[in-house]
C-alpha positions in Angstrom: 38.6 -64.4 12.4 35.1 -64.1 11.0 33.0 -61.1 11.9 30.4 -63.1 13.9 33.1 -65.0 15.8 34.2 -61.8 17.6 30.6 -61.3 19.0 30.3 -64.8 20.6 30.0 -64.9 24.4 33.1 -64.9 26.5 32.3 -68.4 27.8 32.5 -69.9 24.4 36.3 -69.1 24.5 36.9 -70.5 27.9 37.7 -67.0 29.3 41.2 -65.6 29.3 42.6 -69.1 30.0 41.5 -70.3 26.6 44.2 -71.5 24.5 43.0 -69.1 21.7 43.9 -66.2 23.9 47.2 -67.3 25.2 46.0 -69.0 28.3 48.0 -71.5 30.3 47.4 -74.3 27.9 48.3 -72.3 24.8 51.8 -72.1 23.2 53.8 -68.9 23.3 52.2 -66.0 21.3 54.7 -66.2 18.5 54.1 -69.9 18.0 50.3 -69.7 18.3 48.3 -71.4 15.4 45.8 -69.3 13.6 42.2 -70.8 13.4 41.4 -72.7 10.3 40.6 -70.3 7.4 42.9 -67.4 8.7 46.4 -66.7 8.0 47.3 -64.7 11.1 46.6 -64.7 15.0 43.6 -62.7 16.5 44.2 -59.0 16.3 45.3 -57.2 19.5 42.1 -55.0 19.2 39.8 -58.1 19.5 41.6 -59.3 22.7 41.2 -55.7 24.1 37.6 -55.7 23.5 37.2 -59.1 25.1 39.2 -57.9 28.2 37.1 -54.7 28.4 33.9 -57.0 28.3 35.2 -59.1 31.1 36.1 -56.1 33.3 32.5 -54.7 32.7 31.1 -58.1 33.6 33.1 -58.3 36.7 32.2 -54.7 37.7 28.5 -55.3 37.1 28.7 -58.4 39.3 30.4 -56.5 42.1 27.8 -53.7 41.8 25.0 -56.2 41.9 26.4 -58.0 44.9 26.8 -54.5 46.7 23.2 -53.7 45.8 22.0 -57.1 47.0 23.9 -56.6 50.4 22.6 -53.0 50.7 19.0 -54.2 50.1 19.5 -57.2 52.5 20.9 -54.9 55.2 18.2 -52.4 54.8 15.6 -55.2 54.9 17.3 -56.4 58.2 17.3 -52.9 59.6 13.6 -52.5 58.7 12.8 -55.7 60.3 14.3 -54.7 63.6 13.1 -51.0 63.3 10.7 -49.2 65.4 8.3 -46.3 64.8 8.6 -43.9 67.7 5.8 -42.0 69.0 6.5 -38.5 70.4 5.8 -39.7 73.9 8.1 -42.7 73.8 10.8 -40.6 72.2 10.7 -38.1 75.0 11.2 -40.9 77.5 14.5 -41.9 76.0 15.7 -38.3 75.6 15.3 -37.8 79.4 16.6 -34.5 80.7 17.8 -33.2 77.3 16.6 -29.6 77.9 18.8 -29.3 81.1 21.9 -29.1 78.9 23.5 -25.8 77.9 23.4 -24.0 74.5 20.7 -23.4 72.0 17.6 -25.7 72.3 18.2 -27.2 68.8 21.8 -28.2 69.6 20.6 -29.7 72.9 18.0 -31.7 71.1 20.5 -32.7 68.3 23.0 -33.9 71.0 20.3 -35.9 72.9 19.3 -37.6 69.6 22.8 -38.2 68.6 23.4 -39.8 72.0 20.4 -42.0 71.6 21.8 -43.3 68.2 25.2 -43.9 69.7 23.9 -45.9 72.5 21.7 -47.9 70.3 18.4 -46.7 71.8 17.6 -45.4 68.4 18.6 -48.1 65.9 19.1 -48.3 62.1 15.8 -47.9 60.3 13.9 -46.6 63.2 11.3 -44.1 62.2 11.3 -40.7 64.1 7.9 -38.8 64.8 6.7 -36.1 62.5 8.3 -32.8 63.1 5.2 -31.0 64.2 4.2 -33.8 66.6 7.5 -34.0 68.2 7.8 -30.2 68.6 4.3 -30.4 70.4 5.5 -33.1 72.7 8.7 -31.4 73.6 7.1 -27.9 73.9 9.5 -26.3 71.4 8.9 -24.8 68.0 8.9 -26.7 64.8 11.9 -24.8 63.7 13.9 -26.2 66.7 13.1 -29.7 65.7 14.0 -29.0 62.0 17.3 -27.4 62.9 18.1 -30.4 65.2 17.3 -32.9 62.4 19.2 -30.9 59.9 22.4 -31.3 62.0 21.9 -35.1 62.2 21.3 -35.2 58.5 24.5 -33.4 57.8 26.2 -35.9 60.1 24.8 -38.8 58.2 22.8 -40.0 61.2 19.3 -39.7 59.8 17.8 -39.5 56.4 14.4 -38.1 55.2 12.3 -38.9 52.1 9.1 -37.3 51.2 6.2 -39.5 52.1 8.3 -41.8 54.3 9.4 -39.6 57.1 12.7 -39.4 58.8 14.6 -42.6 59.7 17.9 -43.4 61.5 20.5 -44.1 58.9 21.8 -47.5 58.3 24.9 -48.9 60.0 28.0 -47.2 58.8 26.1 -44.3 57.3 27.6 -41.8 60.0 29.8 -41.5 63.0 27.3 -43.2 65.3 28.8 -45.7 67.6 25.7 -47.8 67.9 22.8 -47.9 65.5 22.1 -51.6 65.7 19.7 -52.8 68.5 20.8 -56.4 68.1 23.3 -58.1 70.2 26.5 -59.9 68.8 25.6 -62.7 66.4 22.6 -60.7 65.1 20.2 -61.9 67.8 17.5 -59.8 69.2 18.2 -58.5 72.7 16.0 -59.4 75.7 13.2 -56.8 75.9 13.9 -54.5 78.9 17.4 -56.1 79.4 19.0 -52.7 79.3 16.6 -51.2 81.8 14.4 -49.6 79.2 11.1 -51.6 79.6 8.9 -51.7 76.6 5.5 -50.5 77.7 7.0 -49.5 81.1 6.6 -46.1 82.7 9.9 -45.6 84.6 12.4 -45.3 81.8 13.2 -41.7 82.4 13.2 -42.1 86.1 15.8 -44.9 85.9 17.9 -42.8 83.5 17.8 -39.8 85.9 19.3 -42.1 88.6 21.9 -43.2 86.2 22.9 -39.8 85.0 22.7 -38.1 88.4 20.5 -35.1 89.2 23.1 -32.4 88.7 21.5 -29.0 89.3 18.1 -30.4 88.4 15.5 -30.8 91.2 14.2 -34.3 90.5 10.7 -35.1 91.8 11.2 -38.7 90.9 12.7 -39.4 94.2 10.9 -38.7 97.4 13.4 -39.4 100.2 14.3 -37.3 103.2 17.8 -36.9 104.8 19.3 -40.0 106.4 18.8 -40.8 110.0 22.5 -39.9 110.5 22.5 -40.0 114.3 21.1 -43.4 114.5 23.2 -44.9 111.8 26.3 -43.4 113.4 25.3 -45.0 116.7 24.8 -48.5 115.5 27.9 -48.4 113.5 29.8 -47.5 116.7 28.0 -50.5 118.4 29.0 -52.8 115.5 32.6 -51.8 115.1 33.6 -50.8 118.7 33.6 -53.6 121.3 33.7 -51.1 124.1 30.4 -49.5 122.8 28.5 -52.8 122.6 30.2 -54.8 125.4 30.9 -57.7 123.1 32.5 -57.9 119.6 29.6 -58.2 117.1 31.9 -57.6 114.1 34.2 -60.4 115.0 31.3 -62.7 115.4 30.0 -61.6 112.0 33.3 -62.1 110.3 33.8 -65.6 111.9 30.6 -67.0 110.5 29.4 -68.0 107.0 30.0 -65.3 104.3 26.8 -66.2 102.4 23.3 -66.1 103.6 20.9 -66.3 100.6 17.9 -66.2 102.9 19.3 -63.4 105.0 21.4 -62.8 108.1 19.5 -64.9 110.9 19.6 -62.0 113.3 18.0 -59.7 110.7 15.3 -62.3 109.8 14.4 -62.6 113.5 14.2 -58.8 113.9 11.9 -58.5 111.0 9.7 -61.4 112.2 9.4 -59.6 115.6 8.6 -56.3 113.9 5.6 -57.9 111.9 4.4 -59.7 115.0 4.3 -56.4 116.8 2.2 -55.1 113.9 -0.5 -57.8 114.6 0.9 -60.2 112.0 2.4 -63.1 113.7 5.6 -64.2 111.9 8.4 -66.7 112.4 11.9 -66.1 110.9 11.4 -68.8 108.3 8.7 -66.7 106.9 11.2 -63.9 106.1 13.6 -63.4 103.2 16.0 -60.5 103.3 16.6 -58.7 99.9 18.8 -56.0 98.5 16.0 -53.3 98.8 12.3 -53.6 98.1 13.1 -53.3 94.4 14.8 -56.7 94.3 11.8 -58.2 96.2 9.6 -57.0 93.4 11.9 -58.3 90.7 12.2 -61.7 92.3 8.4 -61.9 92.7 7.9 -61.1 89.0 10.6 -63.6 88.0 8.8 -66.3 89.9 5.2 -65.7 89.1 5.0 -63.7 85.8 5.3 -65.0 82.4 4.6 -63.5 79.0 1.0 -62.1 78.7 0.3 -63.1 82.4 -2.5 -60.8 83.8 -1.3 -58.7 86.8 -3.8 -56.5 88.7 -2.6 -53.2 90.0 -4.1 -49.9 91.3 -4.6 -46.8 89.2 -2.6 -44.8 89.7 0.5 -46.7 90.7 4.1 -45.8 90.9 5.8 -46.9 87.6 9.0 -47.9 89.3 7.3 -50.7 91.1 5.2 -52.0 88.2 7.9 -52.1 85.6 9.3 -55.3 87.2 6.0 -57.0 86.1 5.9 -55.3 82.7 9.5 -56.4 82.0 8.6 -60.0 82.7 5.7 -59.7 80.1 2.7 -59.0 82.3 -0.5 -57.5 81.0 -1.7 -55.0 83.6 -5.3 -54.7 84.7 -5.9 -51.4 86.5 -8.4 -50.9 89.3 -9.3 -47.3 90.5 -9.1 -46.1 94.0 -11.5 -44.3 96.4 -10.8 -42.7 99.8 -10.5 -46.1 101.3 -8.2 -47.8 98.7 -8.8 -50.0 95.7 -12.5 -50.2 94.8 -14.0 -53.6 95.6 -16.2 -53.8 92.6 -13.3 -53.1 90.3 -11.1 -55.6 92.1 -13.8 -58.4 91.9 -14.0 -57.8 88.1 -10.2 -57.8 87.5 -9.0 -60.6 89.7 -10.4 -63.8 87.9 -7.5 -65.5 86.0 -4.9 -63.0 87.2 -1.5 -64.2 88.6 -1.3 -61.6 91.3 -2.6 -58.4 92.7 -0.1 -55.7 93.6 -1.1 -53.2 96.3 0.4 -50.2 98.2 -2.0 -50.2 101.3 -0.2 -48.1 103.7 0.2 -44.6 102.3 -0.3 -45.4 98.7 2.2 -44.0 96.2 1.5 -41.5 94.7 -1.8 -40.5 96.4 -0.9 -41.1 100.1 -4.2 -42.9 100.8 -4.1 -45.2 103.9 -6.2 -48.3 103.1 -8.9 -48.9 105.7 -9.0 -52.1 107.8 -12.4 -53.2 106.3 -11.1 -52.6 102.8 -8.0 -54.8 103.5 -10.2 -57.6 104.8 -12.4 -57.4 101.7 -9.6 -57.4 99.3 -7.8 -60.3 101.1 -11.0 -62.3 101.0 -11.5 -61.7 97.2 -7.9 -62.8 96.5 -8.2 -65.9 98.5 -11.4 -66.8 96.9 -9.8 -66.4 93.5 -6.6 -68.1 94.5 -4.7 -65.0 93.4 -1.4 -64.2 95.1 -1.5 -60.9 96.9 1.7 -58.7 97.0 1.5 -55.8 99.3 4.3 -53.2 99.1 4.5 -51.3 102.4 8.0 -49.9 101.7 6.5 -46.4 101.3 5.3 -46.5 104.9 6.1 -42.9 105.9 3.7 -41.4 108.5 3.2 -37.8 108.9 0.6 -37.8 111.7 -0.7 -40.2 114.3 -3.2 -42.1 112.2 -4.4 -45.5 113.2 -2.5 -47.7 111.0 -4.1 -51.1 110.3 -2.1 -54.3 110.2 -0.8 -55.5 106.9 -3.3 -57.1 104.4 -1.8 -60.5 105.2 -3.2 -60.2 108.8 -6.7 -60.3 107.3 -6.1 -63.2 104.9 -6.9 -66.8 105.6 -4.1 -68.8 107.0 -3.5 -70.8 103.7 -3.7 -67.7 101.4 -0.7 -66.7 99.5 0.4 -63.2 100.5 3.7 -61.6 100.2 4.4 -58.4 102.3 7.4 -56.3 101.2 9.2 -53.7 103.3 12.4 -51.9 103.6 14.3 -49.2 105.6 14.7 -46.8 102.7 12.2 -44.2 103.7 12.5 -44.3 107.5 16.3 -44.6 107.8 18.2 -44.1 104.5 17.7 -45.0 100.8 21.4 -45.9 100.5 21.0 -48.7 103.1 19.8 -51.2 100.4 18.0 -53.6 102.8 14.4 -54.9 102.3 12.5 -58.0 103.1 9.6 -60.1 102.0 7.3 -61.9 104.5 5.2 -64.8 103.3 4.7 -68.5 103.2 7.9 -70.5 103.9 7.7 -72.6 100.7 7.4 -69.5 98.5 10.3 -67.9 100.2 12.5 -70.9 99.6 11.9 -70.5 95.9 12.6 -66.8 96.1 15.7 -67.5 98.0 17.0 -69.9 95.3 16.3 -67.2 92.6 18.1 -64.6 94.7 21.1 -66.8 95.2 21.6 -67.0 91.5 21.8 -63.2 91.3 23.9 -62.2 94.3 24.4 -65.1 96.7 22.9 -62.9 99.3 22.6 -59.2 100.4 25.7 -57.6 102.0 26.1 -58.9 105.7 27.4 -55.5 107.0 24.4 -53.7 105.9 22.2 -56.5 107.3 24.0 -56.3 110.7 23.3 -52.6 110.7 19.6 -53.2 109.8 19.2 -55.8 112.6 20.2 -53.2 115.2 18.1 -50.4 113.6 14.9 -52.4 113.1 13.9 -52.5 116.8 14.0 -48.7 116.8 12.0 -48.4 113.6 8.7 -47.0 115.1 10.7 -44.4 117.1 12.5 -43.4 113.9 9.3 -43.0 111.9 7.7 -40.8 114.7 10.8 -38.6 114.6 10.6 -38.2 110.9 6.9 -37.5 110.9 7.4 -34.3 112.8 10.0 -33.0 110.3 7.8 -34.1 107.3 4.6 -32.3 108.7 6.5 -29.1 108.9 7.8 -29.4 105.3 4.3 -30.4 104.1 2.9 -27.3 105.8 5.5 -25.1 104.1 5.0 -26.7 100.6 1.2 -26.2 100.8 1.6 -22.5 101.7 4.1 -21.9 98.9 1.9 -23.5 96.3 -1.2 -21.8 97.5 0.6 -18.3 97.2 2.5 -19.0 93.9 0.5 -21.7 92.0 -3.2 -20.6 92.5 -5.6 -23.1 90.8 -3.4 -26.1 91.5 -5.4 -28.5 93.7 -4.6 -31.5 95.9 -5.8 -33.5 99.0 -3.6 -33.4 102.0 -2.3 -37.0 102.2 -2.7 -39.2 105.3 1.1 -40.2 104.9 3.7 -40.9 102.4 6.1 -38.3 101.0 4.4 -36.3 98.3 1.4 -34.3 97.2 -0.6 -35.8 94.3 -1.5 -32.5 92.5 -3.9 -31.7 89.8 -3.0 -29.0 87.2 -5.8 -26.6 86.3 -7.4 -26.3 83.0 -6.8 -30.0 82.1 -3.2 -29.3 81.0 -1.3 -32.5 80.0 1.4 -32.9 82.6 3.7 -34.6 80.0 3.8 -31.3 78.2 4.3 -29.3 81.3 7.1 -31.7 82.2 9.0 -30.6 79.1 8.8 -27.0 80.2 9.8 -27.7 83.7 13.0 -29.4 82.5 14.1 -26.1 81.0 13.6 -24.5 84.4 15.6 -27.2 86.2 12.8 -29.4 87.5 12.1 -33.0 86.6 8.5 -33.9 87.3 6.7 -37.3 86.9 3.6 -36.8 84.8 0.5 -38.7 85.7 0.3 -40.6 82.6 3.4 -42.5 83.7 1.3 -43.8 86.7 -1.9 -44.6 84.8 -2.0 -45.1 81.1 -5.9 -44.8 81.0 -5.8 -40.9 80.7 -7.6 -40.4 84.0 -4.5 -38.8 85.6 -2.8 -37.1 82.7 -3.2 -33.7 84.4 -1.6 -34.8 87.6 1.9 -34.7 89.0 3.6 -35.8 92.2 5.4 -33.2 94.3 7.5 -34.6 97.2 7.6 -32.6 100.4 10.7 -34.3 101.7 13.1 -31.6 100.6 14.7 -29.2 103.0 12.9 -25.8 103.4 15.3 -23.9 101.0 14.9 -26.5 98.4 11.1 -26.3 98.7 11.2 -22.6 98.2 13.4 -22.9 95.1 11.3 -25.8 93.8 8.1 -23.8 93.9 9.8 -20.8 92.4 10.9 -22.9 89.3 7.5 -24.5 89.0 5.7 -21.1 89.1 8.2 -19.8 86.4 7.5 -22.9 84.2 3.8 -22.6 84.7 4.0 -19.0 83.6 5.8 -20.0 80.4 3.4 -22.6 79.6 0.5 -20.2 80.2 1.9 -17.8 77.5 1.6 -20.8 75.0 -2.1 -21.0 74.3 -1.5 -24.1 72.1 -0.4 -26.2 75.1 -2.2 -29.5 74.7 -4.8 -30.5 77.3 -5.1 -33.8 79.0 -8.0 -36.2 77.9 -10.5 -37.2 80.3 
């Protein structure tokens, strides 16, 4: 074999199957013919060199393919990645500080759980250490130690100049790490209950996790009306109590009522009529709580980038239904009578709907005046904007003159939906709500509801139908209890939290409280978690920054829990006061 021939490319010889190298088409080695000009077969060393070259070529191809797959996977991860702000990350971490153990391990465990659940996905960029430490009100050393644990576990990686990212899939023991659903498709935004741009993520997570020993101020509900519930249960289940057999009658009828049990629709219609809003049963739809009524309304009327007008502040749990549907919120400020007319007039043109809480606004407790209700109803009618009034927070604490619902002031043909429930007056666990509105709109809402659940539970509806005629009596009885608790809370706060300010509400279930010194309530919320209290910062109710130094404090807790609540808040406030670097709210 000539010297140049041994350096020829492998392809020239047809690979290992070439006859020259004893491939399938060649004779046995001992019979192989030498190439012309040679007196012997190719030496074994040449064959070895060629096989080595082939092995290297194959190895290089495999490495190149692996690198390509890695680059492709990284590009896909980056395409689906998110850059987390400190505020957004604290939302998904929820009550991390309420766990036990050193702070850095609590934080590491919460971040590890977020990766495992897919809330933090491969490629996501975490906030800078200093910024995250400030948002969580911990030292930078705590954040560094937590991230070191995650790096050691292969869950995150850090590079100078590019920050800290969640490691790629398969880079650690994470169970999740990929935000996409099977098939590689992007998930529906908000489909898992975390609404992008919403304000109630941590509130929902607390309900899912359960409060434990933490006093959660996200829920403002008093004890159930046990005696009344027990009484109507006996009436429903015991024929001797009621004189007939209502349970047998219920069970012998249709099992599905998408629009609601006729007896309950009739009771709701009579309730509204008694409030000065004439109503017929066909103008009532029964829902599984007021929350479902809001979700159905958003499903029917809101599309991506649809303008929705809402008060500022507003309870985030109500508005997230619209945000999840893609709404763009326009905020209007409040005065002592309710939403400002000038702001409403400027915001309504082109909007799909206006969401109001006219009767004891949540979180301020303002009772909208009759004159303001009339003016707002006229503005909405003139613009052709749907009005959605949520009166499920209707919890009186005195004997204020409550005007009729906004719908009573609207023109007869104006689209107005009025939402209510029994959650505050009777029991939050009785998941029965309703919508009052034009029959043609309710028919569409009923069809949408039927797709979800075929109708609300009939036993619950039968109970509600017997409770509703006594609703005003139940509200009055609860008002006396709430007044006493409000008095106690105000006395406790005046004594232990001097400098905190609030206006005594006309009704509702909470004090809308301003922190002194312009302290950002989001920062204070991180400190209160370590003292066993979950507060809802004002920024969750109004993203404009106007209420960043506010928190909502329910007075619905029993006396001993109110005492413990204020003690914990005072301890947390003292701790925050010792940190002179605590961020202030912007105004």
